C-alpha positions in Angstrom: 14.0 11.5 45.7 16.8 9.8 48.7 17.9 6.0 48.8 14.9 6.7 52.5 12.5 7.3 50.2 13.9 4.5 47.1 13.1 2.0 50.0 9.7 3.6 51.1 8.7 3.0 47.9 9.4 -0.6 47.8 8.7 -1.2 50.9 5.0 0.8 49.9 5.0 -1.6 46.7 5.4 -4.4 48.4 2.9 -4.3 51.4 0.7 -3.2 48.5 1.2 -6.1 46.9 1.5 -8.5 49.9 -1.6 -6.8 50.9 -3.3 -8.0 47.6 -2.0 -11.8 48.0 -3.8 -11.5 51.7 -7.1 -10.5 50.5 -7.1 -13.0 47.4 -6.3 -15.9 50.3 -9.3 -15.1 52.4 -11.6 -14.6 49.9 -10.5 -18.1 48.4 -10.8 -19.6 51.9 -13.7 -17.8 52.1 -15.2 -19.7 49.1 -14.0 -22.9 50.1 -14.4 -25.4 46.8 -17.2 -23.0 46.0 -14.5 -21.2 43.8 -14.4 -24.3 41.1 -17.3 -25.0 41.6 -18.3 -22.4 40.2 -15.9 -22.6 37.2 -17.3 -25.2 36.3 -21.0 -24.5 35.8 -19.2 -22.1 32.1 -21.1 -23.6 29.8 -20.9 -23.1 26.3 -23.0 -19.9 26.3 -21.2 -17.5 26.7 -22.8 -14.6 28.1 -22.8 -17.0 30.9 -18.9 -17.7 30.9 -17.8 -14.2 30.5 -20.5 -13.8 33.7 -17.9 -16.4 36.0 -15.1 -15.2 34.9 -15.9 -11.8 36.1 -17.2 -13.3 39.4 -14.9 -15.6 40.0 -11.8 -12.4 39.6 -14.3 -10.4 41.6 -14.1 -13.0 44.8 -9.9 -14.2 43.9 -9.2 -10.4 43.3 -6.8 -12.0 40.6 -7.4 -12.6 36.6 -4.5 -14.5 36.6 -6.0 -16.9 39.5 -8.9 -17.3 37.1 -6.9 -17.7 34.2 -4.4 -20.1 35.7 -7.8 -22.3 37.2 -8.7 -22.2 33.2 -5.9 -23.2 32.0 -5.9 -26.7 34.6 -9.5 -26.4 33.6 -8.6 -27.0 29.8 -5.8 -29.0 30.0 -7.7 -31.8 32.0 -10.6 -31.5 29.2 -13.2 -30.2 31.2 -13.8 -27.3 29.7 -13.5 -26.1 25.5 -11.5 -23.3 24.3 -14.5 -21.3 23.6 -16.0 -21.6 27.2 -12.5 -20.6 28.5 -12.3 -17.3 26.4 -15.7 -16.1 27.8 -14.4 -17.1 31.2 -10.6 -14.7 29.9 -13.2 -11.8 29.0 -15.1 -12.1 32.6 -11.7 -12.0 34.2 -10.6 -8.5 32.4 -13.8 -7.3 33.7 -13.5 -8.5 37.2 -10.1 -7.6 37.7 -11.1 -4.0 37.1 -12.3 -3.9 40.8 -9.3 -3.3 42.4 -9.0 -0.1 41.2 -12.3 1.2 41.0 -11.8 0.1 45.5 -8.2 1.6 45.5 -9.5 5.3 43.7 -11.4 6.0 47.3 -9.4 8.2 49.7 -9.4 5.4 52.5 -5.8 6.5 53.5 -7.0 8.0 56.9 -9.1 4.7 57.9 -6.5 2.1 56.9 -4.6 1.5 60.0 -8.0 1.1 61.7 -9.3 -1.3 59.1 -5.7 -3.6 59.2 -6.4 -3.8 63.3 -9.6 -5.2 63.1 -9.0 -7.9 60.4 -5.3 -8.7 62.0 -7.4 -8.6 65.3 -10.0 -10.8 64.1 -7.4 -13.2 62.0 -5.7 -14.2 65.7 -8.1 -14.2 68.3 -11.6 -15.0 66.7 -11.2 -19.0 66.3 -14.6 -19.6 64.1 -13.1 -20.3 60.7 -15.5 -18.0 58.9 -14.7 -15.2 60.9 -11.0 -15.5 60.3 -11.1 -16.2 56.8 -13.1 -12.6 56.9 -10.5 -11.1 59.5 -7.5 -12.8 57.0 -9.8 -10.4 53.9 -9.8 -6.9 55.7 -6.6 -7.0 56.8 -5.2 -7.6 53.3 -8.0 -4.9 53.0 -6.2 -2.8 55.2 -2.4 -3.3 53.8 -3.8 -1.9 50.2 -3.8 1.3 51.8 -1.6 1.4 53.9 1.0 0.1 51.2 -0.6 3.1 48.8 0.0 5.9 51.5 3.5 5.1 52.2 3.6 5.0 48.0 2.2 8.5 48.3 4.6 9.5 50.6 7.6 8.1 49.1 7.1 9.5 45.4 6.5 12.9 46.5 10.1 14.1 46.4 10.1 12.6 42.5 8.1 15.7 40.7 11.1 17.9 41.5 13.3 15.3 40.0 14.4 16.0 36.0 15.7 13.2 35.7 12.4 11.4 36.5 10.8 14.1 34.4 12.6 13.0 31.4 11.6 9.4 31.6 8.1 10.5 32.6 8.1 13.0 29.4 8.8 10.1 27.2 6.2 8.4 27.8 3.8 11.0 26.5 4.2 8.9 23.3 1.6 6.2 23.1 3.4 3.2 22.1 6.3 3.7 24.3 3.8 4.2 26.8 2.0 0.9 26.0 5.2 -1.4 26.1 6.2 0.4 29.5 2.9 -1.2 30.8 3.4 -4.4 29.5 7.0 -4.3 31.0 5.9 -3.0 34.3 3.1 -5.7 34.6 4.6 -8.6 33.8 7.5 -7.5 36.4 5.0 -7.5 39.0 2.7 -10.3 37.9 -0.9 -8.7 38.1 -2.6 -5.4 35.9 -4.2 -5.0 39.3 -1.2 -3.9 40.8 0.1 -2.0 38.1 -2.9 0.1 37.4 -3.1 1.2 41.3 -0.1 2.0 40.7 -0.7 4.0 38.2 -3.1 5.4 39.8 -0.7 6.3 42.7 1.9 7.9 39.8 -1.1 10.2 39.2 -2.4 11.4 41.9 0.4 13.1 42.7 0.5 14.7 39.7 3.7 12.4 38.5 1.4 11.3 35.5 -0.3 12.3 33.2 -4.3 11.1 32.8 -4.1 10.4 29.1 -0.4 8.6 29.5 -1.8 6.3 32.3 -4.5 5.8 29.5 -1.8 4.1 27.5 -0.1 2.6 30.7 -3.5 1.1 31.6 -3.8 -0.7 27.7 -0.1 -2.1 28.0 -0.9 -3.8 31.2 -3.9 -5.6 29.8 -1.6 -7.6 27.6 1.8 -7.7 30.8 -0.7 -9.8 33.0 -1.1 -12.4 31.1 3.1 -13.1 32.1 1.9 -15.5 34.7 -0.6 -17.6 32.1 2.4 -18.1 29.8 4.1 -19.6 32.7 1.5 -21.9 34.2 1.2 -23.1 30.5 4.1 -24.3 30.6 3.7 -27.4 32.0 0.8 -27.7 31.0 -0.3 -30.2 27.0 -1.7 -28.8 24.0 -4.8 -27.5 24.7 -3.5 -25.9 28.1 -0.8 -23.8 26.0 -4.0 -22.6 23.5 -5.9 -21.3 26.6 -2.7 -19.2 27.3 -2.4 -18.1 23.7 -6.4 -17.2 23.9 -6.3 -14.8 26.4 -2.5 -13.3 24.6 -4.5 -12.7 21.5 -7.8 -11.4 22.7 -5.6 -8.7 25.2 -3.2 -8.2 22.1 -6.6 -7.7 20.3 -7.5 -5.3 22.4 -5.0 -2.9 22.3 -4.8 -2.7 18.8 -9.0 -1.7 19.1 -8.6 0.2 22.2 -5.4 2.3 20.3 -7.8 2.7 16.8 -10.7 4.1 18.9 -8.9 6.6 21.1 -6.9 8.0 17.9 -10.8 8.0 15.6 -12.9 8.9 18.5 -11.2 11.0 21.3 -14.0 12.0 22.7 -14.4 8.9 24.7 -11.4 9.7 26.6 -13.2 13.0 27.0 -16.4 11.8 28.4 -14.7 8.8 30.7 -12.9 12.0 32.0 -16.1 13.9 32.7 -17.7 11.2 35.1 -15.6 11.8 37.3 -14.2 15.6 36.9 -11.1 16.8 39.3 -10.3 12.7 40.4 -7.9 11.7 39.1 -7.4 8.4 40.4 -11.5 7.4 39.7 -10.4 8.7 35.9 -7.8 6.0 35.6 -10.3 3.3 37.5 -13.2 4.0 35.3 -11.1 4.1 32.3 -9.3 0.7 33.0 -12.9 -0.7 33.9 -14.8 0.7 30.5 -11.7 -0.4 28.6 -12.4 -4.5 29.6 -16.5 -3.7 29.1 -15.6 -2.2 25.6 -13.0 -5.0 24.6 -15.9 -7.8 25.9 -18.2 -6.2 23.4 -16.4 -5.6 20.7 -14.9 -9.4 20.8 -17.7 -11.8 22.1 -19.3 -11.8 18.6 -16.0 -12.9 17.4 -15.1 -15.4 20.1 -15.4 -18.3 17.1 -12.8 -16.7 15.2 -9.9 -16.1 17.8 -10.3 -20.1 18.7 -9.9 -20.4 15.3 -6.3 -18.2 15.4 -5.4 -19.9 18.1 -5.7 -22.7 16.5 -3.3 -22.4 13.7 -0.8 -21.1 16.5 -1.3 -24.4 17.8 -2.7 -27.0 15.6 -4.9 -29.7 17.1 -2.9 -33.0 16.4 -5.4 -35.8 15.3 -4.7 -37.7 19.6 -6.3 -34.4 20.5 -9.1 -35.0 18.1 -9.4 -38.5 19.1 -9.2 -37.0 23.1 -11.8 -35.1 22.4 -14.3 -37.7 21.2 -12.8 -39.8 23.5 -14.1 -36.9 26.0 -17.6 -36.2 24.6 -21.2 -38.6 24.0 -21.8 -39.2 20.2 -24.3 -42.1 21.2 -26.6 -40.9 24.0 -27.4 -37.5 22.4 -30.7 -36.8 23.3 -31.6 -39.4 24.5 -34.2 -38.4 26.3 -36.3 -38.1 23.2 -36.1 -41.5 22.2 -38.1 -44.2 21.8 -37.5 -46.8 24.9 -36.0 -49.6 22.8 -33.3 -46.9 20.8 -32.4 -45.1 23.8 -31.0 -48.3 25.2 -29.0 -49.9 22.7 -28.0 -46.0 21.9 -26.8 -46.5 25.7 -25.9 -50.3 25.0 -23.8 -48.7 22.2 -22.1 -45.9 24.2 -21.0 -47.5 26.4 -19.1 -50.8 24.9 -17.3 -47.6 22.8 -16.2 -46.4 26.5 -15.4 -50.4 26.8 -13.3 -50.5 23.3 -11.3 -47.1 25.1 -10.6 -49.2 28.1 -9.5 -52.0 26.0 -7.3 -50.1 23.8 -6.0 -49.1 26.8 -5.5 -52.3 28.6 -3.8 -53.8 25.3 -1.0 -50.3 25.5 -0.2 -50.7 28.6 0.8 -54.0 28.5 3.2 -53.1 25.7 4.5 -50.6 27.3 5.4 -52.6 30.3 7.5 -55.1 28.2 9.1 -52.2 25.7 8.1 -49.2 27.7 7.7 -45.6 25.8 7.5 -42.4 27.9 4.9 -41.0 25.0 3.1 -44.1 25.0 2.3 -44.3 29.1 1.4 -40.5 28.4 -1.0 -41.1 26.2 -2.5 -44.4 28.1 -2.8 -41.5 30.9 -5.0 -39.3 29.4 -6.8 -41.9 27.8 -7.5 -43.5 31.4 -9.3 -39.9 31.9 -11.1 -39.6 29.4 -12.6 -43.0 30.2 -12.9 -41.2 33.9 -14.4 -38.1 32.1 -17.1 -40.4 29.5 -17.9 -42.5 32.9 -19.7 -39.6 34.5 -21.3 -38.6 31.1 -22.8 -41.8 30.6 -23.7 -41.7 34.2 -24.7 -38.4 33.8 -27.0 -39.5 30.5 -28.5 -42.4 32.6 -29.7 -40.3 34.6 -31.9 -38.9 32.3 -34.2 -42.3 31.2 -34.9 -42.4 34.7 -38.6 -40.9 33.1 -38.4 -43.6 30.5 -41.5 -46.6 31.3 -38.7 -49.2 31.2 -40.2 -53.3 32.0 -38.5 -56.0 33.5 -36.2 -56.6 30.6 -34.9 -52.5 30.1 -34.6 -52.4 34.2 -32.7 -55.6 33.9 -30.5 -54.0 31.2 -30.4 -50.4 32.8 -28.4 -52.3 36.5 -26.6 -54.3 34.4 -25.5 -51.2 32.6 -24.3 -49.5 35.7 -22.1 -52.4 36.7 -20.7 -52.8 32.9 -19.3 -49.1 33.5 -18.0 -50.3 36.2 -16.2 -52.9 35.0 -14.8 -51.0 32.3 -13.6 -48.1 34.1 -11.6 -50.6 36.7 -9.9 -52.0 33.5 -9.2 -49.1 32.5 -7.4 -48.2 36.1 -5.6 -52.0 35.9 -3.9 -50.6 32.9 -2.2 -47.9 34.7 -1.2 -50.0 37.4 0.9 -51.5 34.9 2.3 -48.9 33.4 3.2 -47.9 36.4 5.4 -50.8 37.5 7.2 -51.0 34.0 8.4 -47.5 35.4 9.2 -48.7 39.3 11.4 -51.4 38.1 13.2 -48.8 35.5 13.5 -46.5 37.9 15.2 -48.6 40.3 16.6 -51.3 38.1 15.6 -53.7 38.5 14.9 -57.0 36.0 12.4 -60.2 35.6 14.2 -62.9 34.4 13.8 -64.0 31.0 11.1 -67.0 32.2 9.3 -64.5 34.1 8.9 -62.3 31.5 7.4 -65.0 28.9 5.5 -66.1 31.8 3.8 -62.8 32.0 3.7 -62.3 28.5 1.6 -65.8 28.2 -1.0 -63.9 30.6 -1.4 -61.0 29.6 -1.6 -61.8 26.2 -5.2 -64.0 27.1 -6.2 -60.8 29.3 -6.4 -58.5 26.4 -8.0 -61.0 24.2 -10.5 -61.5 26.9 -11.2 -58.1 27.2 -11.3 -57.1 23.6 -14.1 -60.3 23.2 -16.3 -59.2 26.3 -16.6 -55.7 24.3 -17.5 -57.6 21.1 -20.1 -60.1 23.2 -21.3 -56.5 25.3 -21.9 -54.8 21.7 -23.0 -58.0 19.5 -25.0 -60.2 21.5 -23.5 -62.7 19.9 -23.0 -66.0 22.3 -20.6 -68.1 20.0 -17.5 -66.1 21.9 -18.9 -67.5 25.4 -17.2 -70.4 24.8 -13.7 -69.3 24.5 -14.3 -66.3 26.7 -15.2 -69.2 29.3 -11.7 -70.8 28.0 -9.6 -67.8 28.5 -11.4 -67.2 32.1 -10.4 -70.6 33.8 -7.0 -70.4 31.7 -6.4 -66.8 33.8 -7.3 -68.6 37.2 -5.1 -71.7 36.9 -2.1 -68.8 35.5 -2.5 -67.1 38.7 -2.0 -69.9 40.7 0.6 -71.4 38.7 2.6 -67.9 38.0 2.9 -67.2 41.8 3.7 -71.0 42.4 6.6 -70.6 39.9 7.3 -67.1 41.6 7.9 -68.4 45.1 9.8 -71.3 44.1 12.1 -68.8 42.2 12.5 -66.9 45.3 13.6 -69.5 47.2 16.5 -69.8 44.7 18.0 -66.5 44.9 16.8 -66.0 41.3 14.4 -63.4 41.4 14.8 -59.6 42.3 12.8 -58.7 45.2 11.8 -55.3 43.8 10.7 -57.6 40.6 9.5 -60.2 43.1 6.6 -57.8 44.0 6.0 -56.4 41.1 5.5 -59.7 39.2 2.8 -60.5 41.7 0.9 -57.9 42.0 0.6 -57.5 38.2 -0.5 -61.7 37.8 -3.4 -60.6 40.2 -4.3 -57.2 37.9 -4.3 -59.6 34.4 -6.6 -62.5 36.8 -9.2 -59.4 37.5 -9.0 -58.4 34.3 -10.3 -61.2 33.2 -12.9 -60.9 35.8 -14.2 -57.8 34.6 -14.5 -59.3 31.5 -16.3 -61.7 32.2 -18.7 -60.5 33.9 -19.0 -58.1 30.7 -19.5 -60.6 28.2 -22.7 -61.8 30.8 -24.0 -59.1 31.4 -26.8 -58.5 28.5 -26.9 -62.6 28.3 -29.9 -65.0 28.6 -27.3 -67.8 29.1 -26.9 -68.3 32.9 -23.9 -69.9 32.7 -24.5 -71.8 36.2 -26.9 -74.0 33.6 -24.6 -74.3 31.0 -22.6 -77.9 29.9 -19.4 -77.3 29.9 -16.9 -78.0 32.7 -15.8 -75.7 35.0 -18.0 -72.9 34.7 -18.5 -71.2 37.3 -20.2 -67.4 38.4 -16.6 -65.6 39.2 -17.3 -62.5 41.5 -15.4 -59.9 42.1 -13.0 -59.7 45.0 -12.3 -56.1 46.5 -9.9 -54.0 44.1 -6.9 -53.7 46.1 -4.9 -51.9 43.5 -5.2 -48.6 42.8 -8.9 -49.0 42.5 
């Protein structure tokens, strides 16, 4: 094999890989946002999850792309590890389609296919046609790349050194390890399998050696997922390890089956006699299907293995609880009064999560802690997820025959959910203020910090009291809530006035001054939201209460990060 042949081989591999990328990008563009929507539909039904994973991977022509999306969903809490495993299993089947396609001998038509794709992609303005052209162009590149590879590797059949290397792969374990390493290098099991097909078609690999290379390729394909998991949380890491565990078990099971029942390989070969490329493609597909059928009944045990490898921490259990309904379970089957009460308790639980976030954000502002800031952001995501779950649960109540009081409660529930969600938004705002000051090495004067601390303490107290009132219906705390809300209103005006005095006296850091006024506004709005929550279900009209200075508090447009 000459140096020119080696360059040709590398060029063919490069064109093949680029064709895969182009085809995958075209398919993603053509499908638009539907891909993620499909993936989100993966339910606790394991068969559905497998099917979704398979369809997704066929569409994007990359199991790694599907698996990385799965890591993202698990990382955000939108998918459980059980659901993720089903999708991963399906992806392992879907990724075998590439080898099935390339097993067709379309080399003679590849240039024409690529030309048609280029014309559609470059000269047609319609986006749908452009995306389809991109897919066709990538498809043509695949076969042009394979043709170049076949031509380049033909001289290797005469190379004694290469023959010695290939002969060493007759050992099944060495072949598996080579498959792992080669695929980890290419970061695509589809690509490595197609290259193994090409070598086999040129007579450089025996079918039995290619079988073990394919087994190793499945393990090596996990490399991109492991790399992607480095930047995600522990649950995201578990989904990547889950993929690795599944493929390791798959490799062990398949090697045992082949050792005990060698007739399996004979049967697969008999499906396409005298066509080693198709035999390898069929082996790739059959092995994936067999592995899924064998491991599917043991999914929960695979998840437990991974949870042993990366133990679940207490805060993770808290997060899982926060992101699931605890009271609104089967509300459609409950009597109306009980369904309303369960909804009230669920919303109150959401309120306690938001209140905890506000309290910790205030602590973080005055004594910044990176881990606490991260927990606040995670809890904010939990509030958003719980918000959607409660909305969906309340939609299940639309067929109930509510009286006027029940309809009033349902209306107030919807408003209260928004109040709690915005309270949690304010908590994140407060953390961001602390981070901005740290990044710019900005400091507030002691007087400004003291004033903010007093106002923040009142804001946290009114929010926690409001949640108590909403949950219990007690009216005794309302008087305290009135005083706190009026005090927050006064503090907003007084603190801004004090800030202007400091600003005029050049005793105020400019950035700290901006953050000071923003934080004062956030805290006052927290009081407004708390006031609304406290009176949401109350029969007392604050306008009629014999209490000086009582007014209905309107919520102004949220201007800061909402």
